[in-house]
Structure formats: C-alpha cells, structure tokens
N, C-alpha and C positions, 0 to 999 in steps of 0.2 A: 221378229226375225228368229229363225230357229238356230240352235247351237250348231256349230260346225262338227262334223264327224271327228273322232279322235285322230284319224289319220291325217286330217288337215289342220289340227290345232298347233299353234306355235310352240315348239319345244324349248326347254332351257338348255342352251348350248354351253359347251365348256367355257367359251369366252364370257358368257353372261354370268356363270358361276364364279369365275375368277374375279370379275368386276365386283360382284357382290361381296366376296370375301375381303377384297382390298378396301372396299368402302367401309365394311364392318371394322376392319383393322384401324383405318384412319379415324373413325369415330371414337374408338376406344383410346387411341393415342392422344387425340385432341383433349381428352379429359385430364391428361397430365398437366396441361397448361393451367388448369383450374385448381390443381392440388395446392393446398396451403399447409398441410401437415403430413407427416410420415404415414399416419394411419390412412389418410385418403389415398396416398400413393400405393400403399399395400393393397387397397381395395381394387385399384386399377390393375395392379399386377395380378391379383387373383382372377379378375375378369378375363384378362388376356390368356391366362393359363386355362381357364374353364372353356374358352372358345377355341383352344388349340392353336393360338397364335404365338405362344411363348418362344417357339423355336425360330420364328421369323427373324432374320437378321435386322430388319428395320425396327421391330419391337424390342429386341435385345439392346440395340444401340440407343434407342430413346430412353428405355428404362435405366440403362447404365449412366447416361448423361445426367438424368434427373437425380439419381441416387448418389452420384459422385460429386457433382459440381454445382448443384442448385443451392438456393438459400436453405433448403431443408435436407441437405445431404446427410446420408448415413453410410459412411464408408464401409462398414462391416456388411451391411445389407448389399451394398454395391458389389462387394467381393463375391457374395453368394450368387448374384446375377451373372457376374463375369464367369463364374465357374460353370454356368449352364452352356456356355459357348464352347463347343468341342474343338474349334479351330479359330481362335480369336485373331483378328487382323490388326494392322498397325493402329487404326483409329481406336479400337477397343482398348488396346494397351495404353495409348496416349491418354485416353479419358481417365482410366483408373490410376495411372501414374500421377496425373494432375490432381486427382481427388486425394490421393495419399499425401502429395506434396503440401496441400493446403489443409490437411487434417491434423489431428493430434498424434498421428502415427506416421510421420514423414519417412522414418527409417525403412518402412515396408515398401517404399517405392523402389529401392535398390534391388532386392531379390526379384521383384516383378520385372524390372528391366533386364536382368540377367536371363530370366525365363523368355523374355521377348526376343533377345538376340539368338536364342537357341531354337526358336520356332521358325520353321521354313516359310510359314504363311505371313510373317511380319518382319519388318525391318525398321529401325529407328530413322526418323527424319528430323527436319529442322524444328518441329514442334515438340519432339520427345525430349531433347536435351535441356531446354530452358526449365522445364518442370523438374527434371532430374537434379539440375544444379540448385534449384530452389529447395528441394528436399535435402540435399547435401548441406546447404547453408543452414537449414533449420537445426541440424544435428551436429554441425561443425565437422562434417566428414570430409576433411580436406584431402586425405589420402585417396579415398574413393573418387573424390572430385577430380583429382589429377589423372586418375586412370580413365575416367570417362572423357576427360579433355583429350586424351590420346585417341579415343574412339572417334571424337569429333573430327580429328585430322584424318583418320582412316576413312571416314564416310564422306570426306570432302566438304565439310560444312564449316570450316574454320573461318570463312569469309562472310558467313551469315551474320548480319548485324544483331538480330534477336539473340542468337546463340552467344555472340561476343559480349553483349551487354549482360547476359546472365552469368557469364564467366567472371566478369568484373565484380558483380554482386557476390558471387561465391567466394572469391579470393578475399574480397574486402571483409565479408562477414567472418571469415576464418582467420583474420589478422594477417593475411599474406598480401600486404598492400603492394609489395614489389611486383608480385605476379600479376596483380590486378592492373598495375600501371603498364606492365609489358603488353598485356592484352589490349589495353586502351591505346597504347602508342602504335599498335599495328593496324588499327582501324583506319582505313583510307579516308572515309568521310564520316566521322562520328556525328551522330545526331544529338539533339538536346538531351535525350534520355541517357545516352552514353556519358555525356559530360556531367550531368547531374549525378549519375551513379558513381563516377570516379571522385567527384567532389565530396559526395557523402562518405565514400570509403576513406578518403584522405582525412576528412574531418573526424570520423570515428576513430581513426588511428592516431590522432593528435597532430597530423601534418597540416595545420591550418594555413600556414603561409604558402605551402605548395598548392593547396586547394585554391587559395586566392589567385595564384598565377593562372590556373585554368579558368577561374571565374573572370579575371580581367581580359582574357583572350576571347571570351565568348561574345560574338556580335549580338546574339539574341539570347535573352534570359527570360525564364518564366518565374512564377512565384515560388516554385519548388527550389529553383536555383538560389534565389535570394534567401529563402528560409534556411537552406542548408548552410549557407555561409554565416548567417547570424547565429545559428545553432553552434557552429564550429567555434566562433569567438566566445560564445557564452560558456562552452564546455571547458575552455582553457582559461577562463576568468578574465578575458580581455573585453570587458563590458563596454568600454568607451568605443572601441572599434565596432563592436556589435551594434551599439546604438547608432553610430554614424551610418552604417548600412541600413539599419531598420528605418531611419528617417528618410532614406531615399526610395523605399519601396512604395510603389503605387498599387493601390487596391489590396492593402494588407488584409489577410484573413485571420481567423482565430489562432492559427498556428504561429503566425508572425508575432502576434501580441503575447501569446502564452510562452513562447520561447524566451523572449526578453524578460518577461515578468519572472519566469523560473530562475533566470540568471541572477536577478536582484535578490530573490528570496534565498537562493542557495548561498549568496554572499552576505546574507543578513543585512541587506540594505532595504529594510521594509518601507522606509519613507519614499524611496525611489520607486519601489514596487507599487506602493499605494498611489503615487502620482500617475504612474502609467496605467494602473487599473482604472483610475477615475477618468482618464482620457480615452480609454477603450470604448468604442461604440457598444451600446447595450445589447444590440442584436448579435454581436459577435461573442459576447461572454457566454461561455459554456461551463459545464461542471468542472472541467480541468482548470479553468481560470479561477473559479471560486475555491476549489480545493487547494490550489497553490497558495492563495492568500490565507486561507484558514490554517494550512500547515505552517506557514511562516509565522503567523501570530501565535499559534499554539506552542511552537518551539521556543518562542521568546517569552512565553508566559503571559502574553497580552490577551487574556481570555475575554475581556470586554470587547476588544476588536474582533475576536472570533465571532461573537454574537452579532456584532454590527454587520459583518460580512454575511452571516447566515440570514439575517433579515433581508438582505438583497437577494439571496438565493430564493427565499420564499416569494418575494415580489416577482422575480423572473420566472417563477413556476417551473424551475428546473428539477428534473427527477434526481433524487439523492441516491448516492451509493453508500456502501457500508463505511467507507473511509470518512465521508462527510459526516455521517450520523455519529460515529464513534468520536470524532474530533469535537463535534458540537456538544455531545453528552459530557465529554471531559471538561469542556469549558463551563457547562452548566454545573458540574460537580464542584469545580473550584470557586464558582461565584454564587453557589446555592440558588441558581436561577431556575426555580421549580416550574414556572409557567412554560418556559421554552422546553424544558425536559419532558413535560407532559405532552407538549405538542409533538415532539419526536416520537414518544411512545404511541400516540394515536396514529401517526404517519406509518409507523412500522406495522401496526395492526391492520390498518385499512389497505395497505399495499401487499399484505401477505409476505413480508420480508422474513426470511429464515433467521431466527435468533440463535446464532452460533455462540461458542464460548466467549469470543471477543466482544460481540455486541451485547450479549446477555450480561457480561461482567460490567461493561460500561453503563448499562441501564440500571443495574442493581446499585452500582456505586453512586450513580447520580441521585437516586432516591435516598440512599443512606446519608450522603453528604448534605442533602437538603432537609435532613431531620426525620425522614419517613422510613425508619428502619424496618417496620412491618411490611411495607410495600417492597422494600429491597429484598427481604426474605422471600416474599411471594414470587418475585421475578426469579430469584436464585433457585427456588425449589421447582419452578416450572421449566428450567433449562434441561434440555435433553443431553446436551454436551457440556461438560465442565472440565476446565483445565486446572492446573495447580494455581494459576493466577486467579481463577474464579474463587477458589477456596480461600486463598490468601486475602483477597479483597473483602470477603464476607467476615472472616475472622477479625481482620483489622477494624472493620466498621462496627461489628458487635462490641469490640473492646472500647472503641472511642465513645460509644453511646453508654458505656458503663455496664454492659452485659458481659462481664469477665468470665463467669462460669459458663455461660452459653457459648462464648468464643472457644473455650477449652473443649467443650462438648463437640463443637463443630470440627475441631482438630481430630477428635476421636472418630467422628463420622468419616472424615477425609481418609483416615488410615483404613477404615473398613472398606472403602471403595478402591483400595489399593493405589491411591495417589501418593507418590513419593514426595515428601516435603522438601523444600529447598531452604536456602539461607533466609529468604524473605519471609517464609512461613514462620520461622522462629523470631524474626523481628516483630511480626504481627502478634505472635503469642506473648512475647515479653512485654509488648506495648499494652496488650489487653490486661496483663497482670498488673502493670504499673497504674493503669487507669482505675482499677478496682482494688488496689492495695493488696494484691494476693502475693505476699512476699515468699512464702514457702513454695507456692506453685511456680513462681518466677525462678527461684533457685533450682527447682526440679528440671524445668525445661532448659535452663542455661546449661546444666550438666548434661542433659539428654542429647543436646545437639552435637556435643563432642564425643560423648561416650558411646552412643548408639548409632549416630549418623556420620561420625567421623568428619564433622565440620569444625573448622577453626573459627571461633567467634571474632567478629569484626567490630569496628568502632561503633556501628549501629547497635550491636547486641550489648556491648559494654555500656553504651549510653543509656539504653533502656533499663539496665540493671542499676546503674548509678541513680537514675531518676526514681526508680522504684524504692531504693533505699532512702533517698532524700525525702520522698513523700511520706515514708513511714518513720521519719525523724531519726533514721539510723545513719547519721552523718559519718561516724568513724568507719562503719562498714563500707560506705561509699568511697571515702578517701583511700582505704586500703585496696579496694578493687581498682581504682584509677591507677594507683602507683604500681600495681602488679599486672596491669593490662598490656604494657609494652607497646602501646599505640603511638604512632609517630605524630598524630594530631589528636590531642585530647581536649582541645579548647571547649567544645560543647559539654563534655563531662564535668570539667572544672566549673563551667558556667552554671550547670545544674546544681552543683554543690554550693556555689556562691549564692545562688538564688534561695536555696533552702536555708542556708546560714542566715541570710538576711531575714527571711520569714520567721525563723526561730530565735533571732537575736543572738546567735552564736558568733560573737565578734572575732574571736581567735580563729575559728575555722574559716570564716568569711575572708579575713585578711590573708590567710594562708592560700585559699583558693584563688583570690585575686592576684597574688604574687605569681602563682603558677601560670595564670592566663596571660599576664603581661610579659612574662618571660617568653612565652610562645608567640604572642601577638601584641606588641606594644600599642597598636592602633585599634584595639577592640573597644569601640565606643560604648557598647552595652555594659562592659565590665566597669568602666568609670561611672556610668549612670547608677548601676546597682550598688556599687561600693559607696557612692555619695549618698544614695537613699538610705543605706544601712547606717551610715554615720548620723544622718539627720534624724532617723527614727530613734537612735540612742541618745539624742541630744548633743552629739559632738559636732556642732555646727561649724566650728573652725576647721576641723578635718574635712567636712563635706565641701567647704569652700575651696580648700586646697586641692581636692580632687577635681573640682570643676575648673579651677585655674589651670591645672596640668592638662586637662582635656582641651581647653581653649588655646593654651600655648602651643600645643601640637597640632592645632587646626582640625581637631576631630569633631565632627558634627553628629548629632543624633539623627538616626534614620527617621524620616517623617512617617507618621502613622497614616493608615488609610482604612476606609470602610466602604461598604457598598450595600445597596438595597435594591430589590427588584420591585417595580411598580407597574402593573398592567403590561408585563412582558418586557419592559424597558429597564435596563440596568443603570443605576445612578451611583457614581463613585465619588467619595469625599476624601480629601487629603488634608492633613494638618501640616502646614508649612514648616519647613525646617528652620525658618527664620523667626519662629515664635520665640518670645523672650524666655530664656532659660531660668529655671528656678535657682535661686541663690540660697 
C-alpha cells in the first residue's frame, strides 16, 4: 500500500499537542511520589524547568506541597518555589504557612499571612487559621494570636470547630487557660478533640481537678483522654490518683506506661517504678521507657542497676540515643565495667554516631576509670569538639593515675586553645598535685585561681590542699590552712588531717583533729574508727576500747564496705555486713 499524499496525512492538531504536553507533565509529577530524598526532588524540579512546565499552576502546587509538608520537606527551598508564583492563591499560601508552622522557623508564618491578606488573589479560610495558631503556639506569640483571633471573627469563622480547637491549643500553650476555657465553653457541640485539648491545657496549667470535671462529664473517652489525665496527676505528684486511673485504662499504650513510670522516677520511688517496668509488656517498652529507668538509677547512684537495664535494652534491640549512651558510660566508669564500655564504643563506631564533647568526654572518662589512660587520651585527642568539662575530666584522670606533670601540661595546652578554666579545673589541678606530691605546684595553682582568675577557693580546693600537705607530712601547714579557711563545713579536711596523724603516729595532732570533727559532727562514725585505730596502733588499748564504747553507746555503726568485679560482662557486687563483729 502506497503512502498517502502529504495533503491527506493526519496532522497534529492543537488538541493533540495539548494532550501530549499534559501527559508529559503528569509523568514528570508522578515522579514526585517516588522521591525519597531532597536531591531526587531537585532533579524532578530541574526536569520540569527544562521541559518548560515550571510556570504551570499544577506543577507549582505539587512542588510546593512536596517541599513544604512532605517527610522530606525543605522549607527554604519551598519558599524559593513559592516566589516563582507571580500571583499565589489561597491554597499556595496555606501550604507554605503550614510548612512554616511545622518547621524550625514558625515565626515566618506570620509575615506570610500578612502578605496573604494584602493579596487580592487570596483570602484566608478555615484551613489558614489553624496553622497560624500552631505557629503562634510554637513561639508563644499570644499578642499576635489574639489579633488573628479578631480576624477569625471578621471572616465569620468563629464557629468552625477546627479553628476553635486550634484557638484552645494556642491559649493553652501560651498559659492563657482562662481564654482557652472561654473558647471551649462557647463551642456548641465540642468533639472529643476539643475536650482532649482543654483537658491537656488545664493539666499543663496545673488545674488537674478542673480537668477531671471535664473528664468525668465525657461519655466517650479515647486513650489520649486517659493518658492526659494520668499525666496531669503525675505532674502535680498525685501518684495514687494517677495509678487509680491508669489501672482503669483498657488497651494501654507505651505512653500510658511511660507516664506513670516517669512519675515514680521523678518522685524517687524506684522500687515502684521497677515493679511497673517489670509488669509492662515487652513489646511496648521503647527507648523512652529504658531511659527513664536508666536516669532514675543513675541519679540514685545505682550503677549496677543501670547496667542491668542496659542489658535489657540490648536484648530488645532498641536503637540507642546519646542520652542512653552517656548514662551507660557513666555507669561503666563508676563500676570499672570495661566490657560494657567497649561494647558501647563499638556501637558508636558501627552506627557512625557523632562523638561530640559530651559523648567524647564520657567515653574517655570510662577508659580512664577502667585503668586504660592511654586509650582515654586517644579518644580525647581524636575529639573535634572539646568543652571545659572535657579538659577537666582529662586533667583529673591524668592526676588520679599519677601523671601529675602531664596533668599540669594538659592545663597549659587548655589555655593555648583559649579555653577559660573554671572552679572545677582548679579542683582537678590541685587533686593532680596531691596525687603526685607536687607541693610547690599545688601552692602555685591555689594562689593562681584567686590572683589571676578572681575565684574564691571553696571547701573542695581547701580539701585538696590539706590532703596535699598531709601526704607530704606537713601536718602543721595543713592545720593552719584549715583554721584560716573560714569554711562552714570542714569535717573532710579535719578528717584528712586525722588520717595523716594516724599514719604518722602524731597522737597530739590526731586528738586535736578528732576533737574538731566531733564538735562539728558528733555522729561521724569514721572519726571514731580512725581514732580507735590510732590508739590501738600506739598500744593504748584502753583508750581504743573507750572510743569503741562511746561509738556503741551513741548507736553509731560503721558503714559496710563493698566491692565489685566484672566477669564476662556481668557485674558482681560484694558487701561486708555491718553486723560483722567489731574489733575490740
């Protein structure tokens, strides 16, 4: 069959061309659904620009939505797309206002709104104001919120439930609970979200009983309602009432359990917290749950329990955050649990976690406390970011390990990096001097802190100096320093002098120090023990028995000793019972 003459060939009509362009546009926009990263989105944007579709309202709208409110939003990039629209409509403004409201720049939603009401092509609607109120809530802009509330009345949207609920959230977040309740009271038929919002607002403002009245009047409650009320009771310390509600909740979620556990932890009721933790279904335990327990035990100094909880974290295969890691490293430091600390270091490396000043300091401190000072130095020297706490920790650890001169050199390096020392720095320096017997250097830094850095020495600084003198057998210098220190509580300093007197057999100085301690604290058990031992060492057994009798008559008991050892990653703790027979 021969080809048709050109005059009879089917031509591409304008309709056919329009359909082709539209199809091409749709194909390009469909790629937005596949974007997982901002880079891929920019490639689609570039393709639309190259094909000449960027001015198309549909393309602009879709690009704006993706860049403003998707999981991979980039609000600054979104603003650049919005700027391409010469005459943006209400929808475009709403999308960008929403994007700003949920971004880290919520305050930029307000000038955008003012631009919107000045634009003849756009007017705010019932979708505009809730996002505006959310932005005002984020920056506590109650004055601007009230002005926008006036515009709600002007535009006839004061009866819109979505807008009313947003107003309740705004006033509650800004601490204006009276205004929030006035808005709630004017809602003809409040829904469950309205009631949950006012309950949360009342709870956050401390009006728990008022919130309970709203709660009791609700015929239908959801899990959010129950959790809000439990949280309210927990916040004001009414744990009994919170527990009563908690026990009534059907289908508890992790928030329900975590809320009550946090109440017990904050009230230092760790046994109750642990009981609830043990009852909590394993599948509901999340990082918040574990962190609550770890934080509670860490604050109580129960580092063995911290590691027990951490082992549960490992079994649950929960992803750790820096709070967990630092808390566990602190526990490892206090217990010299090297195996667990090394596991943490490996976890950090495998997961590419950024080692900032806090995390790096905790890791270096762990190695130092476990006796690996070289590994601690290696971590310290690899840190890109160092705080004064980082330097203090390293100076202290070098001093404890007997590297006094190295600790002082570390201080000099610290000054070269323009890090301003604080009071703790000088405690670490003086501690390093006492561990290495650097008396002259200790005197130098003790003077330096007041003469050059205008710091008034505290009991910790005097304590280090007294101990330094005592270790150097300079008991008279130690006594003079204590009596000129003008410290309100100098029991530890006198205790150091008593211990040194006992070691050196200086009976007169020891008795003098013991008298000063018992004047300040008649129930200091350690004073009686050291004094008794000093008499026994000198062969004065009758005096030693008298001291023991005084101790028993006053009901003073010796604090039981304890020790721990890590075997295959498990910490085993041993205690000497306080009921052990006393030496006579």
